[in-house]
C-alpha positions as CSV (number, residue, x, y, z in Angstrom):
1,X,0.1,0.2,-0.1
2,X,1.9,3.6,-0.9
3,X,1.1,6.8,0.8
4,X,-0.7,9.3,-1.3
5,X,1.3,12.1,-1.6
6,X,0.2,15.7,-0.4
7,X,1.7,17.3,-3.7
8,X,1.3,16.2,-7.0
9,X,4.0,15.9,-10.1
10,X,2.0,18.1,-11.8
11,X,0.8,20.6,-9.7
12,X,2.6,24.2,-9.4
13,X,4.6,25.6,-6.6
14,X,1.7,28.2,-6.0
15,X,-0.7,25.9,-6.3
16,X,0.7,23.6,-4.1
17,X,1.5,26.3,-1.4
18,X,-1.9,28.0,-1.5
19,X,-3.5,24.3,-1.1
20,X,-1.9,24.0,2.5
21,X,-1.5,28.1,3.1
22,X,-5.4,28.6,2.7
23,X,-7.3,25.9,5.1
24,X,-4.0,26.9,7.2
25,X,-4.7,30.5,7.3
26,X,-8.7,30.1,8.1
27,X,-7.8,27.7,10.4
28,X,-5.4,29.9,12.3
29,X,-7.4,33.0,12.4
30,X,-10.7,30.9,13.8
31,X,-7.9,29.3,16.4
32,X,-7.0,32.5,17.3
33,X,-10.5,33.9,17.4
34,X,-11.1,31.8,20.7
35,X,-8.5,34.4,22.1
36,X,-10.1,37.4,20.4
37,X,-13.7,36.3,21.1
38,X,-12.8,36.3,25.0
39,X,-11.3,39.6,24.5
40,X,-14.2,41.5,22.8
41,X,-16.7,39.5,25.5
42,X,-14.7,40.8,28.4
43,X,-14.1,44.1,27.4
44,X,-17.9,44.8,26.7
45,X,-19.3,42.6,29.8
46,X,-16.1,42.8,32.2
47,X,-14.3,46.1,31.4
48,X,-10.6,47.5,31.6
49,X,-10.1,45.5,34.7
50,X,-11.1,42.3,32.9
51,X,-9.1,43.0,29.8
52,X,-6.0,43.6,32.2
53,X,-7.0,40.7,34.2
54,X,-6.6,38.6,31.2
55,X,-3.8,39.6,29.8
56,X,-1.3,39.2,32.8
57,X,-3.6,35.3,32.2
58,X,-1.8,35.1,28.3
59,X,1.6,34.3,28.8
60,X,0.2,31.0,31.0
61,X,-1.7,30.1,27.6
62,X,1.1,31.3,25.7
63,X,2.5,27.8,27.2
64,X,0.2,26.0,27.4
65,X,-1.0,26.4,23.1
66,X,3.3,26.3,22.5
67,X,3.2,22.6,24.0
68,X,0.6,22.0,21.1
69,X,2.5,23.4,18.1
70,X,5.5,21.3,19.6
71,X,3.9,18.3,19.1
72,X,1.5,19.6,16.2
73,X,4.4,21.3,14.6
74,X,7.1,18.7,14.9
75,X,5.1,15.9,14.4
76,X,3.1,17.1,11.2
77,X,7.1,17.7,9.5
78,X,7.8,14.0,10.4
79,X,4.6,12.9,9.4
80,X,4.5,14.9,5.8
81,X,8.4,13.6,5.4
82,X,7.3,10.0,5.7
83,X,4.3,10.3,3.2
84,X,7.4,11.8,0.9
85,X,8.9,8.6,0.9
86,X,5.5,6.4,0.9
87,X,6.7,5.2,4.2
88,X,3.4,3.4,5.7
89,X,4.9,2.5,8.2
90,X,6.8,5.6,9.7
91,X,3.7,8.1,9.0
92,X,1.4,5.6,11.8
93,X,3.8,5.4,14.1
94,X,4.3,9.0,14.3
95,X,0.7,9.6,14.9
96,X,0.2,7.1,17.6
97,X,3.6,8.5,19.3
98,X,2.5,12.4,18.6
99,X,-1.1,11.4,20.2
100,X,0.9,9.5,23.2
101,X,3.1,12.9,23.6
102,X,-0.5,15.0,24.1
103,X,-1.4,13.5,26.7
104,X,2.0,12.8,28.8
105,X,2.8,16.9,28.1
106,X,-0.6,17.5,29.1
107,X,-1.0,16.0,32.2
108,X,2.5,16.9,33.2
109,X,1.2,20.6,32.3
110,X,-1.5,20.4,34.6
111,X,0.7,19.8,38.0
112,X,3.1,22.7,36.2
113,X,0.5,25.0,36.0
114,X,-1.5,24.2,39.0
115,X,1.3,24.0,41.6
116,X,2.9,27.5,40.3
117,X,0.0,29.3,38.4
118,X,-0.4,31.9,40.8
119,X,2.6,32.4,41.6
120,X,3.7,33.1,37.8
121,X,0.6,35.4,38.1
122,X,2.4,37.2,41.3
123,X,5.5,38.4,39.6
124,X,4.1,39.6,36.8
125,X,2.5,42.4,39.4
126,X,-0.7,41.5,39.6
127,X,-3.0,42.3,42.7
128,X,-6.4,42.7,43.6
129,X,-9.2,42.5,41.7
130,X,-6.8,42.2,38.6
131,X,-4.9,39.2,40.4
132,X,-8.6,37.5,40.9
133,X,-10.2,37.4,38.0
134,X,-6.8,36.4,36.5
135,X,-6.8,33.4,38.4
136,X,-10.2,32.1,37.7
137,X,-9.3,32.3,34.2
138,X,-5.9,30.4,34.5
139,X,-7.1,27.5,37.4
140,X,-9.9,26.4,34.9
141,X,-7.7,26.3,32.0
142,X,-4.5,24.3,33.9
143,X,-7.8,21.6,34.6
144,X,-8.1,21.6,30.6
145,X,-4.5,21.6,29.9
146,X,-4.3,17.9,27.9
147,X,-7.4,19.1,26.2
148,X,-5.9,23.0,24.8
149,X,-3.0,20.8,23.8
150,X,-4.8,18.6,21.9
151,X,-6.6,21.1,20.1
152,X,-3.6,22.9,19.2
153,X,-1.7,19.8,17.8
154,X,-4.4,17.4,16.4
155,X,-5.5,19.9,13.8
156,X,-1.9,19.7,12.3
157,X,-1.6,16.2,12.4
158,X,-5.0,15.7,10.3
159,X,-3.7,18.7,7.7
160,X,0.0,16.7,7.2
161,X,-2.2,14.0,6.6
162,X,-3.4,15.4,3.3
163,X,-7.2,16.8,4.6
164,X,-6.0,20.6,5.3
165,X,-10.0,21.4,4.5
166,X,-11.2,19.0,7.3
167,X,-8.6,20.5,9.8
168,X,-9.9,23.4,9.1
169,X,-13.8,22.6,9.5
170,X,-13.0,20.9,13.0
171,X,-11.7,23.9,14.4
172,X,-14.4,26.3,13.2
173,X,-16.7,24.1,14.9
174,X,-14.2,24.5,17.8
175,X,-14.8,29.1,17.3
176,X,-18.2,29.0,16.8
177,X,-19.3,26.8,19.8
178,X,-16.8,29.0,21.9
179,X,-18.8,32.3,20.7
180,X,-21.7,31.1,21.2
181,X,-20.7,29.8,25.0
182,X,-19.1,32.9,25.5
183,X,-22.4,34.7,24.9
184,X,-24.0,32.8,27.2
185,X,-21.7,32.4,29.8
186,X,-20.5,36.2,29.9
187,X,-23.4,37.7,28.3
188,X,-26.1,36.4,30.4
189,X,-24.5,34.8,33.0
190,X,-22.2,36.9,34.1
191,X,-19.7,34.2,34.9
192,X,-16.9,36.4,34.1
193,X,-13.2,35.1,33.2
194,X,-14.5,31.7,34.7
195,X,-16.9,31.3,32.3
196,X,-15.0,32.5,29.4
197,X,-12.4,29.6,30.3
198,X,-15.3,27.1,30.8
199,X,-16.5,28.0,27.5
200,X,-13.1,27.7,25.8
201,X,-12.2,24.3,26.9
202,X,-15.9,22.8,25.7
203,X,-15.4,24.7,22.4
204,X,-11.3,23.1,22.3
205,X,-13.2,19.2,23.0
206,X,-15.3,19.6,20.7
207,X,-12.6,20.2,17.7
208,X,-10.6,17.1,20.0
209,X,-13.1,14.8,19.5
210,X,-13.8,15.3,15.8
211,X,-9.7,15.3,14.9
212,X,-9.8,12.0,16.8
213,X,-12.8,10.5,14.6
214,X,-10.8,11.7,11.8
215,X,-8.0,9.3,12.4
216,X,-10.7,6.5,13.0
217,X,-12.5,7.2,9.9
218,X,-12.3,5.9,6.4
219,X,-10.9,9.4,5.1
220,X,-7.7,8.8,7.1
221,X,-4.8,8.4,4.7
222,X,-2.9,7.6,7.8
223,X,-4.8,5.2,10.3
224,X,-4.9,5.0,13.8
225,X,-3.6,1.8,15.1
226,X,-2.1,0.2,18.0
227,X,1.1,0.8,18.5
228,X,3.7,1.9,21.0
229,X,5.1,5.4,21.6
230,X,8.5,5.2,19.3
231,X,11.4,7.1,21.4
232,X,13.3,7.7,18.0
233,X,10.5,9.0,16.6
234,X,9.0,11.0,20.0
235,X,13.0,12.7,20.0
236,X,12.4,13.6,16.3
237,X,9.2,15.6,16.8
238,X,10.8,17.1,20.2
239,X,13.9,18.0,18.0
240,X,11.7,19.8,15.2
241,X,8.5,21.3,17.4
242,X,11.4,22.5,20.0
243,X,11.6,26.2,18.2
244,X,7.9,26.5,18.2
245,X,8.0,25.8,22.0
246,X,10.8,28.2,22.3
247,X,8.9,30.9,20.4
248,X,5.8,30.6,23.0
249,X,7.7,30.9,25.7
250,X,9.6,33.9,24.3
251,X,6.1,35.4,23.8
252,X,4.8,34.4,26.9
253,X,8.5,35.5,28.5
254,X,8.2,39.1,26.8
255,X,4.3,39.0,27.8
256,X,5.1,38.5,31.0
257,X,8.0,41.5,30.8
258,X,5.7,43.4,29.3
259,X,3.0,43.1,32.1
260,X,5.4,44.0,34.7
261,X,6.9,47.1,32.7
262,X,3.5,48.5,31.9
263,X,2.3,47.9,36.2
264,X,5.6,49.4,36.7
265,X,5.8,52.7,34.4
266,X,1.5,53.1,33.7
267,X,-1.2,51.7,35.5
268,X,-4.4,49.4,34.7
269,X,-5.3,51.5,32.0
270,X,-2.3,50.7,29.8
271,X,-2.3,47.4,30.7
272,X,-5.7,47.1,29.2
273,X,-4.3,49.1,26.1
274,X,-1.4,46.5,25.6
275,X,-4.5,43.6,25.9
276,X,-6.5,45.7,22.6
277,X,-3.0,46.5,20.9
278,X,-2.0,42.9,21.4
279,X,-5.5,41.1,20.4
280,X,-5.1,43.5,16.8
281,X,-2.0,42.1,16.4
282,X,-3.2,38.9,16.8
283,X,-4.8,39.3,13.8
284,X,-1.6,39.6,11.9
285,X,-0.1,36.9,14.3
286,X,-2.4,34.2,13.3
287,X,-2.6,35.2,9.5
288,X,1.1,35.3,9.0
289,X,1.2,31.7,11.5
290,X,-1.2,30.1,9.6
291,X,0.2,31.2,6.3
292,X,4.0,30.1,6.8
293,X,2.4,26.8,8.6
294,X,1.2,26.2,4.9
295,X,4.5,26.3,3.7
296,X,5.4,23.4,6.1
297,X,3.8,20.0,4.5
298,X,5.1,21.3,0.9
299,X,8.6,22.1,1.8
300,X,9.1,19.0,3.9
301,X,7.3,16.6,1.1
302,X,9.7,18.5,-1.5
303,X,12.7,17.8,0.9
304,X,11.9,13.5,0.8
305,X,11.1,14.0,-2.6
306,X,14.3,16.1,-3.3
307,X,12.6,19.0,-5.4
308,X,14.8,21.6,-4.3
309,X,14.1,24.3,-6.4
310,X,10.6,24.4,-5.8
311,X,11.7,25.0,-2.0
312,X,13.0,27.9,-3.0
313,X,10.0,29.1,-5.3
314,X,7.8,28.1,-2.3
315,X,9.9,30.3,-0.2
316,X,10.1,33.2,-2.1
317,X,5.9,33.1,-2.5
318,X,5.4,32.8,1.1
319,X,7.8,35.4,2.1
320,X,6.0,38.5,0.0
321,X,2.7,37.7,1.1
322,X,3.9,37.2,4.6
323,X,6.1,40.9,4.5
324,X,3.3,42.7,2.0
325,X,0.4,41.8,4.4
326,X,1.9,42.7,7.5
327,X,2.9,45.9,5.9
328,X,-0.7,46.7,4.8
329,X,-1.8,45.9,7.9
330,X,-0.1,48.2,9.6
331,X,-1.2,51.3,7.6
332,X,-4.5,50.5,8.2
333,X,-4.3,50.0,11.7
334,X,-2.8,53.7,11.7
335,X,-5.7,55.5,9.2
336,X,-8.7,54.1,10.9
337,X,-7.4,53.3,15.1
338,X,-10.6,54.1,16.6
339,X,-12.6,51.6,14.8
340,X,-10.2,48.6,15.7
341,X,-9.8,49.7,19.2
342,X,-13.6,50.3,19.4
343,X,-14.4,46.3,19.0
344,X,-13.0,45.8,22.0
345,X,-13.9,48.9,24.7
346,X,-16.4,51.6,24.0
347,X,-16.7,55.0,25.7
348,X,-13.7,55.0,27.9
349,X,-11.8,57.7,26.4
350,X,-8.3,57.3,28.2
351,X,-8.1,53.7,27.2
352,X,-8.4,54.8,23.6
353,X,-6.0,57.5,23.9
354,X,-3.8,54.4,25.4
355,X,-4.2,52.1,22.2
356,X,-4.0,54.8,20.0
357,X,-0.5,55.2,20.9
358,X,0.4,51.7,21.3
359,X,-0.9,50.8,17.8
360,X,1.4,54.0,16.7
361,X,4.4,52.7,18.5
362,X,4.1,48.9,19.5
363,X,2.9,47.6,15.8
364,X,5.1,49.8,13.5
365,X,7.6,47.1,12.7
366,X,4.8,44.5,12.7
367,X,5.7,42.5,9.3
368,X,9.1,42.0,10.5
369,X,7.2,39.4,13.0
370,X,5.7,37.5,10.2
371,X,9.6,37.4,8.9
372,X,10.6,35.6,11.8
373,X,7.5,33.0,11.9
374,X,8.2,32.1,8.4
375,X,12.3,31.9,8.9
376,X,11.6,29.3,12.0
377,X,9.2,27.2,10.4
378,X,10.6,26.9,7.3
379,X,13.8,25.7,9.3
380,X,11.9,23.4,11.2
381,X,10.6,22.2,7.7
382,X,13.7,21.4,5.8
383,X,15.0,19.6,9.0
384,X,17.5,22.4,10.0
385,X,15.8,22.1,14.0
386,X,19.0,23.8,15.2
387,X,19.1,26.8,13.2
388,X,15.0,27.0,13.6
389,X,15.9,26.5,17.6
390,X,18.2,30.0,17.0
391,X,15.8,31.9,15.3
392,X,12.9,31.3,18.1
393,X,15.3,31.5,21.1
394,X,17.4,34.6,19.5
395,X,14.1,36.2,19.2
396,X,13.6,35.8,22.9
397,X,16.6,36.8,24.0
398,X,17.5,39.6,22.0
399,X,14.3,41.8,23.4
400,X,15.0,42.0,27.1
401,X,17.5,44.3,26.8
402,X,15.3,46.7,25.1
403,X,12.8,45.8,27.1
404,X,14.8,46.6,30.3
405,X,16.2,49.9,28.7
406,X,14.1,51.7,27.0
407,X,11.7,51.8,29.6
408,X,14.3,54.2,31.5
409,X,14.7,56.7,28.6
410,X,11.7,56.8,27.2
411,X,9.3,55.7,29.7
412,X,5.7,54.3,28.7
413,X,6.8,54.9,25.3
414,X,10.0,52.5,25.6
415,X,7.9,49.8,26.6
416,X,5.9,50.1,23.7
417,X,9.0,50.7,21.3
418,X,11.0,47.6,22.5
419,X,9.4,44.9,20.5
420,X,9.7,46.8,17.5
421,X,13.3,47.8,17.8
422,X,14.3,44.8,18.8
423,X,12.5,43.2,15.8
424,X,14.4,45.2,13.2
425,X,17.8,44.3,14.8
426,X,16.7,40.3,14.7
427,X,15.7,40.5,11.7
428,X,18.9,41.9,10.2
429,X,20.7,38.8,12.1
430,X,18.2,36.1,10.0
431,X,18.1,37.3,6.7
432,X,21.0,36.2,5.5
433,X,20.8,32.7,7.5
434,X,17.7,32.1,5.5
435,X,19.8,33.0,2.0
436,X,22.8,31.2,2.5
437,X,20.5,28.0,3.6
438,X,18.0,28.9,0.3
439,X,21.5,29.5,-1.9
440,X,23.0,25.9,-1.0
441,X,19.7,24.5,-1.9
442,X,19.9,25.4,-5.3
443,X,23.5,24.2,-5.7
444,X,22.2,20.9,-4.9
445,X,19.7,21.5,-7.6
446,X,22.2,22.4,-10.0
447,X,23.9,19.2,-9.0
448,X,21.3,17.4,-9.9
449,X,20.8,18.5,-12.9
450,X,24.7,18.0,-14.0
451,X,24.5,14.5,-13.0
452,X,24.8,12.0,-15.3
453,X,22.1,9.7,-15.0
454,X,20.1,12.1,-12.6
455,X,16.8,12.8,-12.2
456,X,15.4,16.0,-13.1
457,X,13.0,16.7,-10.5
458,X,12.1,20.1,-11.2
459,X,12.4,22.5,-14.2
């Protein structure tokens, strides 16, 4: 039995890319709605204190999502490579190993967050009603860490099983469930942040059940089989997915440090404004992550099939769309800030002005976040876990000096400016790394064409 290939020989590079990118973009945007929907309902039904409270909780939620992407992106990359090699045994072993890793990591995360969760909120400077609201949210999400990790990872496995459209449908079902339950729990039952957390977990559970059902159905190319955890594959999944985990560790630490600095140099209004600006940035983050996630299945397949020129063409396409869309969105945010801010709050002039200042300063280099996402996932897709890890770790480390130094001289504006300035500096380091790797692939392509008896895989 042969494994169906995710890319047909006659399919164009753009066709193969968009076949995975479009469902992935929709999936990530819909998945991101979990946070944005919570922000919408919390902002309108709980207020500025609620926005500040949920922003204090986001670093812990970022860690949970990072564990999901560790398994989903790493497992998906291994799965796609085995599919490119027509290795059925490898694909089944990868699926089972990924699912077992979800269970093991999920249980461990629950214990860690229940024990240390409140301390992590205290470190950020949360006190009083903000601490109380934030902990009510985190406590519920901690008990459901296994569900959250599964909801992040399993759609990626479905997507890499050559079913990107179904993966998207499963996430959409979860997001729509979340919208309905948020409206009921916050708008009618007035359950506050606790209700938002319960709504999210129920919605994520629906996505997990649908994904598990897929792998036991006739639609699955890789059938769920009774196998033990394969240690070699588990290590490879962790190696390839670790950059994504580190990326979210970076996100969580930077978010936490931002929260600390906003409380130190500002007040609750500034912290709530940071939540709103973060939600607006999420529109692009999730679009960009979805777009570049669509890069991974075809690139991993091309690597297994030794179609090196197609890899470089795919990366060029992903780069132009990712960076171009980021620039366009920055322009829109600055032309119509009030319209975007009103999604999360109305009637609070101080919060409006603080949010407008945040948009102007914090989001000016937003498109570079997309570029760094793309670079990290590209290195995962071609099996360069070391480079992927460097991009993620470096992106984390380069931000802290700016976050520490700039506020001392610029006050609250320095907190807003830390991320864009550090992104500019780090992008100047990562871009040459990416170009050198792509140049190496083109040399391999030329060697294939010049080898007598070799197979020309791409013209």
